[in-house]
ROTORGU-55764 format. One line per field, with one value per residue (C-alpha): residue number from 0; x, y, z; residue in one letter. Coordinates in steps of 0.5 Angstrom, whole numbers, m for minus. Layout:
residues N
timi: (NUM | ...)
east: (X | ...)
north: (Y | ...)
up: (Z | ...)
tilo: (A | ...)
end
This chain:
residues 244
timi: (0 | 1 | 2 | 3 | 4 | 5 | 6 | 7 | 8 | 9 | 10 | 11 | 12 | 13 | 14 | 15 | 16 | 17 | 18 | 19 | 20 | 21 | 22 | 23 | 24 | 25 | 26 | 27 | 28 | 29 | 30 | 31 | 32 | 33 | 34 | 35 | 36 | 37 | 38 | 39 | 40 | 41 | 42 | 43 | 44 | 45 | 46 | 47 | 48 | 49 | 50 | 51 | 52 | 53 | 54 | 55 | 56 | 57 | 58 | 59 | 60 | 61 | 62 | 63 | 64 | 65 | 66 | 67 | 68 | 69 | 70 | 71 | 72 | 73 | 74 | 75 | 76 | 77 | 78 | 79 | 80 | 81 | 82 | 83 | 84 | 85 | 86 | 87 | 88 | 89 | 90 | 91 | 92 | 93 | 94 | 95 | 96 | 97 | 98 | 99 | 100 | 101 | 102 | 103 | 104 | 105 | 106 | 107 | 108 | 109 | 110 | 111 | 112 | 113 | 114 | 115 | 116 | 117 | 118 | 119 | 120 | 121 | 122 | 123 | 124 | 125 | 126 | 127 | 128 | 129 | 130 | 131 | 132 | 133 | 134 | 135 | 136 | 137 | 138 | 139 | 140 | 141 | 142 | 143 | 144 | 145 | 146 | 147 | 148 | 149 | 150 | 151 | 152 | 153 | 154 | 155 | 156 | 157 | 158 | 159 | 160 | 161 | 162 | 163 | 164 | 165 | 166 | 167 | 168 | 169 | 170 | 171 | 172 | 173 | 174 | 175 | 176 | 177 | 178 | 179 | 180 | 181 | 182 | 183 | 184 | 185 | 186 | 187 | 188 | 189 | 190 | 191 | 192 | 193 | 194 | 195 | 196 | 197 | 198 | 199 | 200 | 201 | 202 | 203 | 204 | 205 | 206 | 207 | 208 | 209 | 210 | 211 | 212 | 213 | 214 | 215 | 216 | 217 | 218 | 219 | 220 | 221 | 222 | 223 | 224 | 225 | 226 | 227 | 228 | 229 | 230 | 231 | 232 | 233 | 234 | 235 | 236 | 237 | 238 | 239 | 240 | 241 | 242 | 243)
east: (304 | 299 | 292 | 291 | 286 | 279 | 282 | 289 | 285 | 280 | 285 | 291 | 289 | 281 | 283 | 287 | 281 | 277 | 270 | 266 | 270 | 270 | 262 | 262 | 266 | 261 | 257 | 262 | 260 | 257 | 264 | 267 | 260 | 261 | 269 | 268 | 263 | 267 | 270 | 277 | 276 | 273 | 279 | 284 | 281 | 281 | 288 | 291 | 286 | 289 | 296 | 298 | 297 | 290 | 288 | 282 | 279 | 271 | 268 | 261 | 258 | 252 | 249 | 255 | 261 | 268 | 273 | 280 | 287 | 292 | 299 | 302 | 309 | 306 | 300 | 296 | 289 | 288 | 281 | 279 | 271 | 265 | 259 | 252 | 248 | 242 | 237 | 231 | 231 | 234 | 238 | 242 | 245 | 247 | 250 | 255 | 254 | 259 | 263 | 266 | 270 | 267 | 260 | 257 | 251 | 248 | 242 | 239 | 238 | 232 | 228 | 232 | 232 | 238 | 241 | 247 | 250 | 257 | 259 | 264 | 258 | 253 | 248 | 244 | 239 | 234 | 233 | 227 | 220 | 213 | 213 | 218 | 224 | 230 | 229 | 234 | 234 | 240 | 243 | 238 | 240 | 247 | 249 | 254 | 256 | 259 | 260 | 259 | 263 | 256 | 258 | 253 | 254 | 249 | 247 | 245 | 241 | 241 | 234 | 233 | 225 | 222 | 228 | 227 | 233 | 231 | 235 | 235 | 239 | 239 | 241 | 243 | 243 | 236 | 234 | 230 | 230 | 229 | 229 | 234 | 235 | 240 | 241 | 244 | 243 | 237 | 241 | 244 | 238 | 236 | 238 | 243 | 248 | 251 | 252 | 258 | 258 | 260 | 267 | 269 | 275 | 275 | 269 | 266 | 263 | 265 | 260 | 263 | 257 | 259 | 254 | 253 | 257 | 263 | 266 | 261 | 260 | 263 | 263 | 264 | 259 | 262 | 257 | 260 | 257 | 258 | 254 | 250 | 252 | 253 | 258 | 260 | 267 | 270 | 272 | 279 | 280 | 278 | 283 | 278 | 281 | 274 | 276 | 269)
north: (419 | 424 | 424 | 428 | 433 | 434 | 440 | 437 | 430 | 435 | 440 | 436 | 430 | 430 | 436 | 431 | 427 | 427 | 431 | 425 | 422 | 428 | 428 | 421 | 423 | 428 | 423 | 421 | 425 | 433 | 436 | 433 | 436 | 442 | 443 | 440 | 445 | 451 | 456 | 455 | 447 | 449 | 454 | 448 | 443 | 447 | 449 | 442 | 440 | 445 | 441 | 439 | 432 | 433 | 436 | 434 | 436 | 435 | 435 | 435 | 430 | 428 | 423 | 424 | 427 | 425 | 427 | 426 | 427 | 432 | 431 | 438 | 435 | 432 | 436 | 429 | 427 | 420 | 418 | 417 | 416 | 417 | 421 | 420 | 426 | 425 | 430 | 425 | 425 | 423 | 430 | 430 | 438 | 441 | 448 | 449 | 457 | 457 | 454 | 455 | 450 | 444 | 446 | 448 | 451 | 448 | 449 | 444 | 446 | 442 | 445 | 451 | 450 | 452 | 447 | 447 | 440 | 437 | 432 | 429 | 427 | 427 | 431 | 436 | 442 | 445 | 452 | 453 | 455 | 454 | 462 | 462 | 463 | 459 | 459 | 461 | 464 | 463 | 469 | 473 | 472 | 472 | 468 | 469 | 465 | 467 | 466 | 470 | 471 | 467 | 461 | 461 | 460 | 465 | 465 | 472 | 471 | 477 | 477 | 481 | 481 | 487 | 491 | 491 | 488 | 485 | 481 | 476 | 472 | 465 | 463 | 456 | 457 | 459 | 455 | 461 | 467 | 475 | 480 | 485 | 492 | 492 | 499 | 499 | 503 | 500 | 500 | 494 | 490 | 491 | 484 | 487 | 486 | 480 | 479 | 474 | 469 | 472 | 472 | 472 | 476 | 478 | 480 | 483 | 479 | 482 | 481 | 483 | 487 | 488 | 490 | 485 | 488 | 488 | 494 | 497 | 499 | 494 | 495 | 491 | 491 | 490 | 488 | 488 | 482 | 485 | 491 | 489 | 495 | 496 | 499 | 500 | 500 | 502 | 497 | 497 | 500 | 495 | 497 | 497 | 491 | 486 | 483 | 483)
up: (162 | 164 | 162 | 155 | 156 | 152 | 148 | 147 | 143 | 140 | 137 | 136 | 135 | 132 | 127 | 123 | 121 | 115 | 115 | 116 | 122 | 125 | 124 | 128 | 133 | 135 | 138 | 143 | 149 | 150 | 151 | 145 | 141 | 143 | 142 | 135 | 133 | 135 | 130 | 133 | 131 | 124 | 123 | 126 | 121 | 115 | 116 | 116 | 111 | 106 | 107 | 99 | 101 | 103 | 97 | 93 | 87 | 86 | 79 | 78 | 73 | 71 | 76 | 80 | 83 | 83 | 88 | 85 | 89 | 87 | 86 | 86 | 83 | 77 | 76 | 76 | 78 | 81 | 83 | 89 | 90 | 87 | 91 | 88 | 88 | 94 | 93 | 93 | 86 | 79 | 78 | 72 | 72 | 78 | 78 | 84 | 85 | 92 | 96 | 103 | 109 | 105 | 105 | 97 | 95 | 89 | 84 | 81 | 75 | 73 | 79 | 80 | 87 | 92 | 97 | 102 | 101 | 104 | 99 | 104 | 109 | 104 | 108 | 104 | 106 | 101 | 101 | 97 | 100 | 98 | 97 | 92 | 96 | 94 | 88 | 83 | 76 | 72 | 68 | 72 | 79 | 83 | 90 | 95 | 100 | 106 | 114 | 120 | 127 | 130 | 127 | 122 | 114 | 110 | 103 | 100 | 94 | 89 | 85 | 78 | 76 | 71 | 71 | 80 | 84 | 91 | 96 | 101 | 106 | 108 | 115 | 116 | 124 | 123 | 117 | 115 | 109 | 110 | 106 | 106 | 104 | 98 | 96 | 88 | 82 | 78 | 72 | 74 | 75 | 68 | 64 | 60 | 65 | 68 | 75 | 77 | 83 | 90 | 91 | 99 | 101 | 109 | 111 | 104 | 98 | 91 | 85 | 78 | 74 | 67 | 61 | 56 | 51 | 48 | 51 | 57 | 64 | 68 | 76 | 82 | 88 | 95 | 100 | 107 | 110 | 118 | 117 | 111 | 106 | 99 | 96 | 88 | 87 | 80 | 75 | 72 | 65 | 60 | 54 | 47 | 44 | 43 | 50 | 54)
tilo: (M | P | D | L | T | A | E | L | I | V | F | C | I | L | S | C | L | S | A | K | D | V | A | T | C | K | S | V | C | K | Q | W | H | A | L | L | S | T | P | E | F | Q | T | T | H | C | S | R | S | S | L | P | D | N | Q | R | T | L | L | A | R | D | F | D | C | A | I | Y | R | M | D | F | Q | T | V | D | Y | V | L | D | S | I | I | P | Y | L | F | G | Q | N | T | I | N | V | A | I | L | G | H | L | D | G | L | L | C | V | C | L | C | D | T | K | E | L | F | L | W | N | P | T | T | A | A | Y | K | C | L | A | T | T | N | G | Q | G | L | Y | E | D | I | A | D | A | V | G | F | Y | S | V | P | S | N | D | Y | N | V | L | H | V | K | R | A | S | G | A | L | S | A | H | I | Y | S | R | H | S | G | R | W | R | N | L | H | F | Q | C | D | N | E | Y | A | K | R | D | Y | Y | W | S | P | G | T | V | C | G | N | N | L | Y | F | T | V | Y | E | C | W | V | V | G | T | N | V | V | I | G | F | D | T | S | T | E | Q | V | I | E | L | P | F | P | T | V | P | P | S | G | I | F)
end
């Protein structure tokens, strides 16, 4: 039997392992570490993880998270494991703002700090800095979590204060925040408007922005993650039936 190549082992065998076991395999040798860190392997691993038999649901609760195994035939949930919050403090209130490839962007509601968290490996990174970046204000702020072709994960943080809008981008690769010129109608910076969390679709992030009235202004703000340009899209007509 011919020797198996490293590529065959990594993409055909190791891609079937759990994320925690894959992280352990990275320490085998430099070649495995390089192959397991490529976007191609991440795509292969995610495609295998998305099979019905591998589906899991994570429910955030006080003090810990519970992971349930999903049964698509009976729609039953079976407890798989308990994951305690390990953010260096007694955390009882965690808000999940975005998720991508097994990573979560969360906010500790007590301290307003943003974190990137991998609940499978228990690894986390605090995004808050001493100059006030990475602090999330509920209702006023919006967050979008996305990846870029350079094998990096970014967090777009849109902030509203005193009727003005500003934006910053955090790079997981560099571990730093940078300012972004976020060209948007100043009207949407007012507290009369609510911004949804960002939804990733292709190379774009989309935020639903609507006036906090029964029938008000509704728009979709699109952010091109490649060019970092902002566009405003029309929102479908809302019927005057008290729906908001």
